[in-house]
Every structure is written in structure tokens, then in C-alpha cells.
Backbone as numpy.savetxt, mean C-alpha at the origin, in Angstrom:
# Nx Ny Nz CAx CAy CAz Cx Cy Cz
-21.85 -0.95 34.88 -21.08 -0.25 33.85 -19.84 -1.04 33.48
-19.13 -1.52 34.51 -17.92 -2.30 34.27 -18.24 -3.58 33.52
-19.40 -4.22 33.89 -19.78 -5.47 33.24 -20.04 -5.25 31.76
-20.81 -4.18 31.43 -21.12 -3.91 30.02 -19.86 -3.55 29.25
-18.94 -2.82 29.90 -17.69 -2.46 29.25 -16.87 -3.69 28.93
-16.79 -4.63 29.88 -16.04 -5.86 29.65 -16.65 -6.70 28.53
-18.00 -6.73 28.51 -18.68 -7.49 27.47 -18.41 -6.89 26.09
-18.44 -5.55 26.02 -18.16 -4.89 24.74 -16.73 -5.15 24.30
-15.83 -5.08 25.26 -14.42 -5.32 24.95 -14.22 -6.73 24.41
-14.84 -7.72 25.06 -14.70 -9.10 24.62 -15.28 -9.29 23.23
-16.42 -8.64 22.95 -17.05 -8.79 21.65 -16.14 -8.26 20.54
-15.60 -7.05 20.74 -14.74 -6.47 19.71 -13.43 -7.23 19.58
-12.91 -7.72 20.69 -11.63 -8.42 20.64 -11.73 -9.71 19.83
-12.93 -10.33 19.79 -13.09 -11.59 19.09 -13.51 -11.39 17.64
-13.90 -10.17 17.26 -14.39 -9.91 15.93 -13.45 -8.96 15.20
-12.68 -9.45 14.22 -11.79 -8.55 13.48 -12.58 -7.44 12.79
-12.01 -6.27 12.74 -12.63 -5.13 12.08 -12.19 -5.11 10.63
-13.14 -5.12 9.70 -12.84 -5.09 8.28 -13.23 -3.72 7.73
-12.26 -2.97 7.25 -12.49 -1.61 6.78 -12.43 -1.61 5.26
-13.54 -1.25 4.61 -13.60 -1.22 3.16 -13.42 0.20 2.65
-12.87 0.37 1.45 -12.81 1.71 0.86 -14.20 2.21 0.56
-14.38 3.53 0.56 -15.70 4.12 0.35 -16.30 3.66 -0.97
-15.49 3.59 -2.01 -16.02 3.23 -3.32 -16.61 1.84 -3.34
-16.08 0.95 -2.51 -16.57 -0.43 -2.52 -17.93 -0.55 -1.86
-18.28 0.40 -0.98 -19.54 0.33 -0.26 -20.61 1.21 -0.87
-20.23 2.10 -1.80 -21.20 3.03 -2.37 -22.04 2.34 -3.43
-23.29 2.83 -3.59 -24.16 2.31 -4.62 -24.64 0.91 -4.33
-24.47 0.02 -5.28 -24.96 -1.34 -5.13 -24.00 -2.18 -4.29
-24.51 -3.28 -3.72 -23.64 -4.15 -2.91 -22.44 -4.65 -3.73
-21.31 -4.75 -3.06 -20.08 -5.18 -3.71 -19.70 -6.57 -3.22
-19.44 -7.47 -4.16 -19.00 -8.82 -3.82 -17.50 -8.89 -4.04
-16.76 -9.23 -2.99 -15.31 -9.32 -3.08 -14.87 -10.78 -3.05
-13.87 -11.09 -3.82 -13.35 -12.45 -3.89 -11.89 -12.44 -3.46
-11.52 -13.39 -2.63 -10.15 -13.46 -2.12 -9.24 -14.16 -3.12
-8.06 -13.57 -3.33 -7.06 -14.15 -4.22 -5.71 -14.18 -3.51
-4.91 -15.17 -3.80 -3.53 -15.23 -3.31 -2.62 -14.99 -4.51
-1.96 -13.83 -4.52 -1.14 -13.40 -5.64 0.26 -13.07 -5.15
1.24 -13.01 -6.06 2.59 -12.63 -5.64 2.62 -11.18 -5.19
3.32 -10.93 -4.10 3.48 -9.56 -3.63 4.17 -8.73 -4.71
3.70 -7.49 -4.89 4.21 -6.66 -5.97 5.68 -6.31 -5.81
6.18 -6.37 -4.58 7.58 -6.03 -4.34 8.45 -7.26 -4.13
7.99 -8.18 -3.30 8.83 -9.31 -2.90 8.54 -10.60 -3.65
7.34 -10.72 -4.25 6.96 -11.95 -4.90 6.40 -13.00 -3.97
6.34 -12.71 -2.67 5.81 -13.67 -1.70 4.28 -13.76 -1.82
3.69 -14.92 -1.49 2.22 -15.04 -1.53 1.55 -14.02 -0.61
0.59 -13.30 -1.15 -0.10 -12.23 -0.42 -1.58 -12.31 -0.72
-2.41 -12.09 0.29 -3.86 -12.14 0.11 -4.37 -10.81 -0.45
-5.12 -10.90 -1.54 -5.74 -9.73 -2.14 -7.24 -9.98 -2.26
-7.98 -8.92 -2.48 -9.40 -9.02 -2.76 -9.67 -8.36 -4.10
-10.59 -8.94 -4.87 -10.97 -8.35 -6.13 -12.49 -8.37 -6.25
-13.04 -7.39 -6.93 -14.48 -7.35 -7.11 -14.90 -8.44 -8.08
-16.00 -9.12 -7.75 -16.53 -10.15 -8.64 -17.05 -9.50 -9.91
-17.01 -10.22 -11.05 -17.51 -9.65 -12.31 -18.97 -9.25 -12.19
-19.33 -8.15 -12.82 -20.70 -7.65 -12.79 -21.45 -8.06 -14.05
-22.73 -8.32 -13.91 -23.63 -8.60 -15.02 -23.16 -9.78 -15.87
-22.39 -10.69 -15.25 -21.92 -11.88 -15.94 -21.20 -11.54 -17.24
-20.48 -10.42 -17.23 -19.72 -10.02 -18.42 -18.30 -9.69 -18.00
-17.53 -10.72 -17.62 -16.21 -10.46 -17.04 -15.23 -9.80 -17.99
-15.41 -9.99 -19.31 -14.44 -9.46 -20.25 -14.95 -8.24 -21.02
-16.11 -7.71 -20.63 -16.63 -6.54 -21.33 -15.83 -5.32 -20.94
-15.54 -4.46 -21.91 -14.72 -3.28 -21.64 -15.45 -2.30 -20.73
-16.78 -2.22 -20.83 -17.52 -1.26 -20.01 -17.50 -1.62 -18.55
-17.26 -2.89 -18.22 -17.27 -3.30 -16.82 -16.01 -2.89 -16.09
-14.94 -2.54 -16.85 -13.66 -2.32 -16.19 -13.02 -0.98 -16.52
-13.43 -0.32 -17.59 -12.78 0.94 -17.94 -12.94 1.96 -16.84
-11.84 2.61 -16.49 -11.88 3.66 -15.49 -11.82 3.17 -14.07
-11.77 1.86 -13.85 -11.71 1.35 -12.48 -10.27 1.09 -12.10
-9.78 1.84 -11.12 -8.42 1.66 -10.68 -8.29 0.74 -9.50
-9.40 0.20 -9.02 -9.37 -0.64 -7.82 -9.68 -2.09 -8.19
-9.15 -2.54 -9.33 -9.38 -3.93 -9.74 -8.94 -4.89 -8.65
-7.80 -4.61 -8.05 -7.29 -5.43 -6.97 -7.20 -4.59 -5.72
-7.65 -5.15 -4.61 -7.57 -4.47 -3.32 -6.60 -5.22 -2.43
-5.76 -4.48 -1.74 -4.76 -5.09 -0.87 -5.37 -5.31 0.51
-5.27 -6.52 1.02 -5.81 -6.85 2.33 -4.67 -7.03 3.32
-4.68 -6.23 4.37 -3.64 -6.29 5.39 -4.27 -6.72 6.71
-3.80 -7.83 7.25 -4.28 -8.30 8.55 -3.34 -7.74 9.61
-3.80 -6.73 10.32 -2.97 -6.03 11.30 -3.28 -6.60 12.67
-2.43 -7.48 13.17 -2.67 -8.10 14.47 -1.36 -8.29 15.22
-0.68 -7.21 15.59 0.55 -7.35 16.38 0.23 -7.82 17.78
1.26 -8.22 18.51 1.05 -8.77 19.85 0.60 -7.70 20.84
1.06 -6.47 20.66 0.69 -5.41 21.59 0.14 -4.22 20.80
-1.14 -4.00 20.91 -1.75 -2.87 20.21 -3.07 -2.54 20.88
-3.71 -1.51 20.42 -5.04 -1.16 20.92 -5.80 -0.47 19.82
-7.11 -0.57 19.87 -7.96 0.09 18.90 -9.06 0.83 19.64
-9.40 2.01 19.15 -10.43 2.82 19.81 -11.71 2.74 18.99
-12.72 2.06 19.55 -14.00 1.90 18.87 -15.12 2.07 19.88
-16.05 2.95 19.57 -17.19 3.19 20.45 -16.74 3.49 21.88
-15.72 4.34 22.01 -15.21 4.74 23.32 -14.67 3.57 24.13
-14.35 2.48 23.48 -13.80 1.32 24.18 -12.39 1.06 23.64
-11.44 0.91 24.53 -10.08 0.57 24.13 -9.97 -0.94 24.08
-9.67 -1.48 22.92 -9.61 -2.91 22.72 -8.16 -3.35 22.63
-7.75 -4.22 23.53 -6.38 -4.72 23.49 -6.28 -5.91 22.54
-5.11 -6.09 21.95 -4.84 -7.21 21.05 -5.88 -7.30 19.94
-6.19 -6.16 19.34 -7.21 -6.15 18.28 -6.65 -6.76 17.01
-7.51 -7.42 16.27 -7.16 -7.93 14.95 -7.93 -7.12 13.93
-7.23 -6.34 13.13 -7.87 -5.43 12.21 -7.45 -5.76 10.79
-8.41 -6.06 9.93 -8.13 -6.31 8.52 -8.48 -5.04 7.75
-7.49 -4.45 7.10 -7.69 -3.20 6.39 -7.63 -3.48 4.89
-8.64 -3.01 4.17 -8.69 -3.18 2.73 -8.56 -1.81 2.08
-7.59 -1.65 1.21 -7.33 -0.34 0.63 -7.14 -0.47 -0.87
-7.49 0.56 -1.65 -7.30 0.47 -3.10 -5.85 0.18 -3.47
-5.67 -0.67 -4.44 -4.33 -1.11 -4.85 -4.25 -1.04 -6.36
-3.24 -0.38 -6.88 -3.09 -0.24 -8.32 -2.57 -1.56 -8.90
-3.33 -2.24 -9.74 -2.88 -3.54 -10.26 -1.65 -3.44 -11.14
-1.30 -2.23 -11.59 -0.10 -2.08 -12.42 1.14 -2.51 -11.64
1.13 -2.32 -10.31 2.27 -2.74 -9.50 2.46 -4.26 -9.59
1.36 -4.99 -9.52 1.43 -6.45 -9.63 1.89 -6.86 -11.02
1.32 -6.21 -12.05 1.70 -6.55 -13.42 3.17 -6.22 -13.69
3.68 -5.17 -13.07 5.10 -4.83 -13.25 5.98 -5.95 -12.72
5.60 -6.49 -11.57 6.36 -7.61 -11.01 6.34 -8.80 -11.97
5.17 -9.14 -12.49 5.04 -10.30 -13.37 5.78 -10.07 -14.68
5.64 -8.87 -15.25 6.29 -8.58 -16.52 7.80 -8.55 -16.38
8.29 -8.06 -15.24 9.73 -8.04 -15.02 10.28 -9.45 -14.95
9.53 -10.35 -14.32 9.99 -11.73 -14.17 9.94 -12.51 -15.48
8.93 -12.22 -16.34 8.69 -13.13 -17.46 8.71 -12.48 -18.84
8.61 -11.17 -18.92 8.51 -10.54 -20.24 9.58 -9.48 -20.46
10.67 -9.58 -19.71 11.68 -8.52 -19.81 12.49 -8.64 -21.10
12.68 -9.85 -21.60 13.55 -10.03 -22.76 12.81 -10.60 -23.97
11.76 -11.38 -23.74 11.05 -12.01 -24.85 9.55 -11.77 -24.69
8.82 -11.61 -25.81 7.37 -11.44 -25.72 6.71 -12.69 -25.13
5.70 -12.47 -24.30 4.94 -13.58 -23.72 3.45 -13.31 -23.90
2.68 -14.37 -23.94 1.23 -14.26 -24.02 0.67 -13.90 -22.64
-0.54 -13.34 -22.63 -1.17 -13.01 -21.35 -1.36 -14.27 -20.52
-1.76 -15.38 -21.16 -1.93 -16.63 -20.42 -0.61 -17.07 -19.78
0.49 -16.92 -20.52 1.79 -17.29 -19.96 2.21 -16.34 -18.85
1.87 -15.07 -19.02 2.23 -14.07 -18.01 1.51 -14.34 -16.70
0.27 -14.81 -16.78 -0.53 -15.01 -15.59 -0.47 -16.44 -15.07
0.35 -17.29 -15.67 0.40 -18.70 -15.27 1.63 -18.96 -14.41
1.40 -19.46 -13.23 2.49 -19.85 -12.34 1.94 -20.91 -11.40
2.53 -22.11 -11.38 2.01 -23.17 -10.51 1.95 -22.76 -9.04
2.81 -21.83 -8.64 2.82 -21.40 -7.24 1.66 -20.46 -6.91
1.05 -19.86 -7.95 -0.02 -18.88 -7.72 -1.19 -19.22 -8.64
-1.97 -20.25 -8.32 -3.08 -20.64 -9.19 -4.13 -19.55 -9.33
-4.23 -18.63 -8.36 -5.23 -17.57 -8.45 -4.91 -16.56 -9.55
-3.66 -16.55 -10.04 -3.32 -15.65 -11.13 -4.16 -15.96 -12.37
-4.36 -17.24 -12.65 -5.16 -17.63 -13.80 -6.59 -17.14 -13.65
-7.12 -17.22 -12.43 -8.47 -16.73 -12.18 -8.55 -15.23 -12.45
-7.55 -14.49 -12.02 -7.54 -13.05 -12.24 -7.50 -12.73 -13.73
-6.66 -13.47 -14.47 -6.56 -13.22 -15.90 -7.84 -13.57 -16.64
-8.50 -14.65 -16.25 -9.72 -15.06 -16.93 -10.84 -14.03 -16.78
-10.95 -13.43 -15.61 -12.08 -12.54 -15.35 -11.80 -11.08 -15.67
-10.53 -10.72 -15.87 -10.20 -9.32 -16.11 -9.26 -9.18 -17.30
-9.39 -10.06 -18.29 -8.45 -10.07 -19.40 -8.42 -8.75 -20.15
-9.59 -8.17 -20.44 -9.63 -6.92 -21.20 -8.98 -5.79 -20.43
-9.24 -5.74 -19.12 -8.66 -4.68 -18.29 -7.15 -4.86 -18.16
-6.70 -6.08 -17.96 -5.27 -6.33 -17.83 -4.54 -6.01 -19.13
-5.15 -6.33 -20.26 -4.54 -6.00 -21.55 -4.35 -4.49 -21.68
-5.37 -3.72 -21.30 -5.27 -2.26 -21.41 -4.16 -1.72 -20.51
-4.06 -2.25 -19.29 -3.04 -1.78 -18.36 -1.63 -2.12 -18.86
-1.46 -3.35 -19.33 -0.15 -3.76 -19.84 0.27 -2.91 -21.04
-0.65 -2.74 -21.99 -0.32 -2.02 -23.21 -0.08 -0.54 -22.96
-0.79 0.03 -21.98 -0.69 1.47 -21.73 0.52 1.83 -20.90
0.79 1.05 -19.84 1.74 1.48 -18.83 3.07 0.72 -18.81
3.11 -0.52 -19.30 4.28 -1.34 -19.02 4.94 -1.98 -20.23
4.18 -2.37 -21.22 4.71 -3.26 -22.25 4.49 -2.73 -23.66
5.38 -3.15 -24.56 5.12 -3.05 -25.99 4.30 -4.27 -26.40
3.34 -4.05 -27.28 2.48 -5.14 -27.73 3.00 -5.67 -29.06
3.22 -6.97 -29.10 3.69 -7.64 -30.31 2.55 -8.50 -30.83
2.08 -8.21 -32.03 0.90 -8.90 -32.55 1.25 -9.67 -33.82
0.51 -10.75 -34.01 0.50 -11.51 -35.26 -0.91 -12.06 -35.38
-1.31 -12.59 -36.53 -2.69 -13.04 -36.68 -3.16 -13.95 -35.55
-4.11 -13.46 -34.78 -4.70 -14.25 -33.70 -3.88 -14.32 -32.44
-2.74 -13.63 -32.36 -1.86 -13.71 -31.19 -1.50 -12.30 -30.73
-1.58 -12.07 -29.44 -1.14 -10.81 -28.83 -0.17 -11.14 -27.72
1.04 -10.62 -27.82 2.07 -10.88 -26.81 2.59 -9.56 -26.27
3.28 -9.64 -25.12 3.73 -8.43 -24.42 5.21 -8.57 -24.08
5.93 -7.46 -24.27 7.34 -7.40 -23.89 7.56 -6.14 -23.06
8.21 -6.28 -21.92 8.41 -5.16 -21.01 9.12 -4.01 -21.73
8.58 -2.80 -21.55 9.14 -1.60 -22.17 9.64 -0.67 -21.07
10.95 -0.63 -20.81 11.47 0.21 -19.73 11.08 1.68 -19.85
10.94 2.19 -21.07 10.55 3.59 -21.24 9.15 3.83 -20.69
8.22 2.90 -20.95 6.87 3.04 -20.42 6.87 2.92 -18.90
7.65 1.99 -18.37 7.73 1.82 -16.92 8.24 3.10 -16.28
9.26 3.70 -16.86 9.82 4.93 -16.33 8.77 6.04 -16.31
8.04 6.19 -17.40 7.01 7.22 -17.45 5.93 6.98 -16.40
5.52 5.72 -16.25 4.48 5.38 -15.27 4.93 5.70 -13.86
6.14 5.29 -13.49 6.61 5.49 -12.12 6.80 6.97 -11.80
7.35 7.73 -12.73 7.55 9.16 -12.48 6.20 9.86 -12.38
5.25 9.51 -13.26 3.92 10.12 -13.18 3.24 9.78 -11.87
3.39 8.54 -11.40 2.81 8.14 -10.12 3.44 8.91 -8.97
4.77 9.07 -9.01 5.46 9.83 -7.96 5.01 11.29 -7.95
4.81 11.87 -9.12 4.36 13.27 -9.19 2.96 13.42 -8.61
2.08 12.46 -8.89 0.73 12.54 -8.34 0.75 12.40 -6.82
1.58 11.49 -6.31 1.69 11.33 -4.86 2.26 12.58 -4.21
3.29 13.16 -4.80 3.89 14.37 -4.25 2.88 15.51 -4.23
2.09 15.64 -5.29 1.06 16.68 -5.32 0.00 16.43 -4.25
-0.32 15.17 -4.02 -1.29 14.82 -2.97 -0.76 15.19 -1.59
0.50 14.87 -1.31 1.09 15.21 -0.02 1.15 16.72 0.17
1.49 17.45 -0.88 1.55 18.91 -0.78 0.16 19.49 -0.53
-0.86 18.92 -1.17 -2.23 19.40 -0.96 -2.69 19.14 0.46
-2.35 17.98 1.01 -2.70 17.69 2.40 -2.03 18.67 3.35
-0.78 19.01 3.08 -0.07 19.95 3.94 -0.73 21.33 3.88
-1.20 21.72 2.70 -1.86 23.02 2.56 -3.17 23.06 3.34
-3.84 21.91 3.44 -5.10 21.86 4.20 -4.85 21.89 5.71
-3.71 21.36 6.15 -3.45 21.25 7.58 -2.80 22.49 8.17
-2.03 23.20 7.36 -1.25 24.32 7.88 -1.67 25.62 7.20
-1.44 26.76 7.86 -1.78 28.05 7.25 -1.06 28.24 5.93
-1.67 28.97 4.99 -1.02 29.20 3.70 0.31 29.93 3.88
1.31 29.45 3.18 2.61 30.09 3.21 3.36 29.70 1.94
4.31 30.50 1.52 5.04 30.19 0.29 5.75 28.84 0.40
5.68 28.07 -0.69 6.36 26.79 -0.74 7.77 26.98 -1.26
8.70 26.29 -0.66 10.09 26.42 -1.04 10.54 25.19 -1.83
11.75 25.29 -2.37 12.31 24.14 -3.08 12.51 22.96 -2.14
12.83 23.27 -0.87 13.01 22.20 0.11 11.70 21.46 0.35
10.56 22.18 0.31 9.26 21.53 0.46 9.02 20.55 -0.68
9.31 20.98 -1.90 9.11 20.11 -3.06 9.97 18.85 -2.96
11.20 19.01 -2.51 12.07 17.85 -2.34 11.49 16.91 -1.30
10.96 17.48 -0.20 10.41 16.66 0.86 9.22 15.86 0.36
8.29 16.47 -0.39 7.10 15.76 -0.87 7.50 14.67 -1.86
8.45 14.97 -2.75 8.86 13.96 -3.73 9.63 12.82 -3.06
10.43 13.14 -2.06 11.14 12.08 -1.35 10.13 11.16 -0.65
9.10 11.76 -0.07 8.08 10.95 0.60 7.33 10.09 -0.42
7.07 10.63 -1.61 6.39 9.85 -2.65 7.23 8.65 -3.05
8.53 8.84 -3.21 9.40 7.73 -3.59 9.46 6.69 -2.47
9.50 7.14 -1.23 9.51 6.21 -0.11 8.22 5.39 -0.08
7.09 6.02 -0.40 5.82 5.30 -0.45 5.83 4.25 -1.55
6.30 4.63 -2.72 6.34 3.68 -3.84 7.30 2.53 -3.57
8.31 2.77 -2.75 9.27 1.70 -2.46 8.63 0.56 -1.69
7.44 0.79 -1.10 6.73 -0.28 -0.42 6.06 -1.23 -1.42
5.92 -0.79 -2.68 5.17 -1.57 -3.67 6.00 -2.00 -4.86
7.14 -1.36 -5.06 7.92 -1.59 -6.27 9.29 -2.14 -5.90
9.79 -3.07 -6.69 11.10 -3.65 -6.44 12.18 -2.57 -6.41
13.20 -2.79 -5.61 14.22 -1.77 -5.38 14.95 -1.37 -6.65
15.06 -2.27 -7.62 15.78 -1.94 -8.85 15.10 -0.80 -9.59
13.76 -0.75 -9.55 13.04 0.33 -10.23 13.16 1.63 -9.44
13.14 1.52 -8.12 13.29 2.72 -7.30 14.66 3.36 -7.55
15.70 2.53 -7.56 17.06 3.05 -7.72 17.33 3.53 -9.14
17.00 2.69 -10.12 17.37 2.98 -11.51 16.47 4.01 -12.17
15.25 4.18 -11.65 14.32 5.11 -12.29 14.10 6.35 -11.42
13.49 6.17 -10.25 13.07 7.33 -9.48 14.24 8.08 -8.85
15.12 7.37 -8.17 16.26 8.06 -7.54 17.18 8.66 -8.60
17.34 7.96 -9.72 18.16 8.52 -10.80 17.51 9.74 -11.42
16.18 9.77 -11.44 15.47 10.91 -12.03 15.50 12.14 -11.13
15.22 11.95 -9.84 15.08 13.10 -8.95 16.41 13.60 -8.38
17.39 12.72 -8.24 18.70 13.14 -7.74 18.56 13.95 -6.45
17.94 13.34 -5.44 17.72 14.04 -4.18 19.05 14.43 -3.54
19.11 15.61 -2.94 20.32 15.97 -2.19 20.44 15.11 -0.94
21.66 14.93 -0.50 21.88 14.13 0.71 21.19 14.79 1.89
20.54 13.97 2.73 19.87 14.51 3.90 20.90 15.00 4.92
20.54 16.08 5.60 21.43 16.67 6.59 21.63 15.70 7.75
22.89 15.44 8.08 23.20 14.59 9.21 23.20 15.42 10.49
22.73 14.87 11.60 22.74 15.64 12.85 24.16 15.99 13.25
24.34 17.27 13.63 25.67 17.68 14.06 25.88 17.32 15.53
27.03 17.71 16.08 27.36 17.34 17.46 26.37 17.91 18.44
25.91 19.16 18.21 24.96 19.77 19.13 23.63 19.02 19.11
23.16 18.62 17.91 21.92 17.84 17.84 22.05 16.55 18.65
23.19 15.88 18.53 23.40 14.64 19.27 23.37 14.87 20.77
23.97 15.98 21.23 23.97 16.29 22.66 22.56 16.56 23.16
21.78 17.31 22.37 20.40 17.62 22.77 19.57 16.34 22.86
19.68 15.46 21.85 18.92 14.22 21.87 19.33 13.34 23.05
20.62 13.29 23.36 21.08 12.50 24.50 20.54 13.06 25.80
20.49 14.40 25.92 19.97 15.02 27.13 18.49 14.73 27.31
17.73 14.80 26.20 16.30 14.51 26.27 16.06 13.07 26.67
16.82 12.16 26.07 16.66 10.74 26.39 17.01 10.47 27.85
18.07 11.09 28.35 18.44 10.91 29.75 17.40 11.46 30.69
16.80 12.61 30.32 15.76 13.21 31.16 14.54 12.32 31.24
14.12 11.76 30.09 12.96 10.88 30.08 13.23 9.60 30.86
14.45 9.08 30.75 14.81 7.88 31.50 14.74 8.15 32.99
15.21 9.34 33.41 15.15 9.70 34.83 13.73 9.81 35.33
12.83 10.35 34.50 11.42 10.46 34.89 10.80 9.09 35.09
11.10 8.16 34.18 10.52 6.83 34.31 11.03 6.15 35.58
12.32 6.33 35.87 12.87 5.72 37.08 12.24 6.32 38.32
12.04 7.64 38.32 11.42 8.30 39.48 10.00 7.83 39.66
9.26 7.64 38.56 7.89 7.18 38.67 7.81 5.80 39.26
8.77 4.95 38.94 8.78 3.61 39.50 9.06 3.64 41.00
9.92 4.55 41.44 10.31 4.59 42.84 9.20 5.08 43.75
8.23 5.85 43.22 7.18 6.39 44.08 5.97 5.48 44.14
6.10 4.27 43.64 5.02 3.31 43.84 4.14 3.10 42.64
4.58 3.49 41.48 3.76 3.29 40.29 4.08 1.99 39.57
4.91 1.17 40.19 5.33 -0.04 39.50 4.16 -0.97 39.24
3.11 -0.91 40.06 1.99 -1.82 39.88 1.01 -1.37 38.82
1.17 -0.16 38.28 0.25 0.35 37.28 0.76 0.00 35.89
-0.14 -0.51 35.05 0.25 -0.83 33.68 0.40 0.45 32.89
1.44 0.59 32.10 1.60 1.80 31.30 0.51 1.90 30.26
0.13 3.13 29.91 -0.88 3.34 28.89 -0.31 2.97 27.53
-1.14 2.33 26.72 -0.69 1.98 25.38 -0.66 3.22 24.52
0.44 3.43 23.82 0.57 4.59 22.95 0.30 4.24 21.50
0.06 2.95 21.23 -0.18 2.53 19.86 -1.66 2.43 19.61
-2.11 2.93 18.50 -3.52 2.84 18.15 -3.65 2.44 16.70
-4.59 1.59 16.42 -4.88 1.22 15.06 -5.87 2.22 14.52
-5.50 2.90 13.46 -6.37 3.94 12.91 -7.13 3.39 11.72
């Protein structure tokens, strides 16, 4: 039993786990292509995955309309100390690659802010950067879809015979970010309703869900948009600071836990490795 357990552990430890979204695995086989694009928040090189064009029609409108997962974010989760639970086996030092749906509007917002904030630019110019050659690949294969996203959510379209250019429209960006925050807040509220017994929702609950939505978006959007648009729109009340009694209670709990750990060491448990409390989900 121990031998088979060790063999299973070694096998999983050497093979990263790749988790795909349900939509990518449903129906026909999905071919994913790796791209290195600027991070939507920081601009740093980040690995993304995108679906390969279908039916050799990369620019057809029918191939892309309604698809919100044009770009998928790939996260390689491999910290020095972690564990993963798979097939009843705890795997130490697991390397887990997680692929999750990613709204390409976040990436386009970054690009448009950098290059189209003051003057109209062409799509080719918007997607061209010597530091990110994969941007050109993305634009070539998804031009129709990117045009629709830019024109709908982020930019004013400036046209002349044979030329289509884009200029960042702060009003459109504001509408997009607030609408996204509202959808996220509604999602969080719905999850809470599923987990807990039905009860009347208060104004404090609404503030909590919207604050969480803004915090989530702050992982994908530059801080200037979070501050100037979302925080300015919602005007969250200041969070309650812990009073003196809260501080005393927390200090007492921390001291009690520290005493327990010290006592456990004194009775001969020093040779036992502590259980890992971190799990990759």
C-alpha cells in the first residue's frame, strides 16, 4: 500500500495539473494556442491561451460573436510549500496550471489607454509592439471580434474611406466597468443566497458585495480606473476599524494559540511535521 501510494505521489508531483474551463472541453475538441501578451493591469509579459480559429475562417463574424472567452488566462501555481488533493493522495510541491475565462476587454483597455487615449490609432498600430510580437498574431486571427469589442465597450470609432481608427472613450470605459462590477456583485449575492438560509438583505450586504466586486476587478484593471471610476461611483463608507476591545480579544487569541504550540513542542511532538493547511483547489 505504501509503495503504491509513493508511486502515485511521484507521478502526480512530476505532472502539472492543467484545469480547463467547462466550455473549452464541451462539444468538439478545442485547440488552444499559447500567447505572450501584456498583463491587463501591469503591462508585464504574461502567458495567455486562445482558441485556434475554427473552419479556417479567422475573421468571420459567426466564429466569434457571443464568445467571451477569446483569451484565457493561464496561471502557473507552483509555490514552494503547498499541497494538492487528488485521488485521495496529498501531493507536496504540486505544480498546477489553471486556465480560466478571461475577458479580452481588460487587455484591450490596457492597450487603448497606452496608445489611443489622445489620438485615434489603427487596429494594426494598437496591436503592434516590438516587446509583444504575439499581439500581432492575436489581431490577425481575431480582427472582427476585437473591432466589435473596441467599438462597443472602450473606444469611439473614427472612420474615413478605407480607414477605421479608434480613440479611447472614457464614458464607454466607465459604463463598461460599472456594468461589470454590478454583474459581479449580483453573482456574489446569488452565491451567498445559495450557501446560507434565506434572509432579508440589508444595505450593508449590498455594500459588501459591491466592495468585493471592485476588489476583484482591481486584479485586472489599472488602479487609475479603479480610483477614478469605480471608487468615485460607489463612494464606499469607511470600513470599521477594530476598537480597543477587538484588539485585546485578538491578542488574547494569538497568545493562547502560541501557548498551545509551545506546549505541543514540549511534550515530544517536535519530530512530527505539521500538517499542511494550504490546498490548491
